[in-house]
C-alpha positions in Angstrom: 284.0 111.5 1.9 283.1 107.2 3.0 285.6 105.7 5.4 287.5 102.6 3.9 289.8 99.9 4.6 291.6 97.0 2.9 290.4 93.6 3.1 293.0 90.7 2.5 292.7 89.3 -0.9 289.2 91.5 -1.9 290.6 94.7 -2.2 289.4 98.3 -0.7 285.9 97.9 0.7 284.1 100.9 1.8 283.9 101.0 5.8 279.6 100.6 4.9 278.7 97.9 2.7 276.5 95.2 1.9 278.3 92.1 0.6 277.0 89.5 -1.1 279.3 86.0 -0.9 278.2 83.4 -3.1 279.6 79.7 -3.3 278.8 77.5 -6.6 279.2 74.4 -5.0 276.2 73.2 -7.7 278.9 71.0 -10.1 277.2 73.3 -13.0 278.1 76.8 -14.6 275.6 79.9 -12.9 275.5 82.8 -15.4 274.4 86.1 -14.0 271.1 87.7 -15.7 270.2 90.6 -13.8 272.5 92.8 -11.9 270.4 95.6 -10.4 270.1 98.1 -7.7 267.8 99.8 -5.7 270.0 102.0 -3.9 273.7 102.5 -3.3 276.3 101.7 -6.2 278.3 98.6 -7.2 281.9 98.5 -5.6 284.3 98.4 -7.8 282.8 100.1 -10.7 280.5 99.2 -13.1 280.0 96.1 -10.8 278.5 92.6 -12.0 278.5 92.0 -15.9 275.6 90.8 -17.6 276.6 87.4 -18.8 279.2 86.8 -16.8 279.8 83.0 -15.6 280.2 81.4 -11.9 282.0 78.1 -12.5 281.6 75.7 -10.4 284.0 76.0 -7.2 284.2 79.7 -7.7 283.0 82.0 -4.7 282.9 85.7 -5.8 281.8 88.6 -4.1 279.6 91.9 -5.0 279.5 94.3 -2.8 276.7 97.5 -2.6 277.9 100.7 -1.3 276.1 103.9 -0.3 276.3 106.8 -2.3 276.5 109.0 1.1 275.6 108.3 4.9 272.3 108.8 4.4 271.3 106.7 1.7 270.2 103.3 2.2 271.0 99.7 -0.3 269.5 97.4 -1.8 269.4 95.5 -5.1 268.8 92.2 -7.0 271.3 89.5 -8.7 269.9 86.8 -10.7 271.8 83.7 -12.0 270.5 80.9 -14.4 271.9 77.2 -14.0 273.0 75.9 -17.2 270.8 73.0 -16.2 267.8 75.4 -16.4 265.7 77.7 -13.9 266.8 81.3 -12.0 268.5 81.8 -8.8 267.1 85.2 -7.6 269.1 86.7 -4.6 267.7 90.1 -3.4 268.5 92.4 -0.3 267.7 95.5 1.3 269.2 97.9 4.3 267.4 101.2 4.8 269.1 104.3 6.0 268.8 103.8 10.0 266.8 100.1 9.8 268.1 96.9 9.8 269.4 94.6 6.9 267.9 91.6 5.2 268.1 89.3 2.4 266.8 86.4 0.9 267.6 83.9 -1.7 265.0 82.2 -4.1 264.8 79.3 -6.7 262.3 78.5 -9.4 262.4 75.6 -11.6 265.8 74.7 -10.7 267.4 71.1 -9.3 269.7 73.6 -7.4 269.2 74.4 -3.7 270.2 77.9 -3.0 270.7 78.6 1.0 271.1 82.4 2.4 272.8 83.2 5.8 272.9 86.9 6.8 275.9 87.6 9.1 277.3 90.7 10.7 274.2 92.5 10.9 275.2 94.9 13.7 278.1 96.0 11.6 278.7 98.5 9.0 279.4 95.4 6.5 276.5 93.0 6.7 277.3 89.6 4.5 274.7 87.8 3.2 276.2 84.1 2.3 274.5 82.2 -0.3 275.7 78.4 -1.5 274.3 76.8 -4.3 274.3 73.1 -4.3 272.8 70.1 -6.0 269.2 68.8 -4.3 
C-alpha cells in the first residue's frame, strides 16, 4: 500500500513521486503532444491528455508515481508552442538511484529552463519555466 498525504491545492499525492511543475510565462499557448512513461503511473489517472493546452500564465503540475516500492520512475512530456518548435521534458529516477531531469527546446524562439529540487526527498520536483527569448 502506498502512503499518501494531502498537499494544499494539489489534492492527495503519493509519499513517493516525481513532480514536474511547468510555468508557462511565454505569452503563447503550449499544446501537449507526447506524454509517455517509462516507469510508474500518472497521478491522478489517466494522466495528461494529448492535445491539452497550457495557456500563458498557466502552471500545471504533472505527477509520476511508482507502482510499488521497488519500481523506478521516468517519462517524457513534449509540448508544441503555437509559435512552432518543441519543448521536451524528460526525467528518470531509477529504483535505489538518484533522480535526474532535463528540458530541451528545438526550433523554437522560446527559452525553457529546468531546476530539479528536493532530490533527497521522496518527492523530487523538476521546476520548468518557459519564457520568450
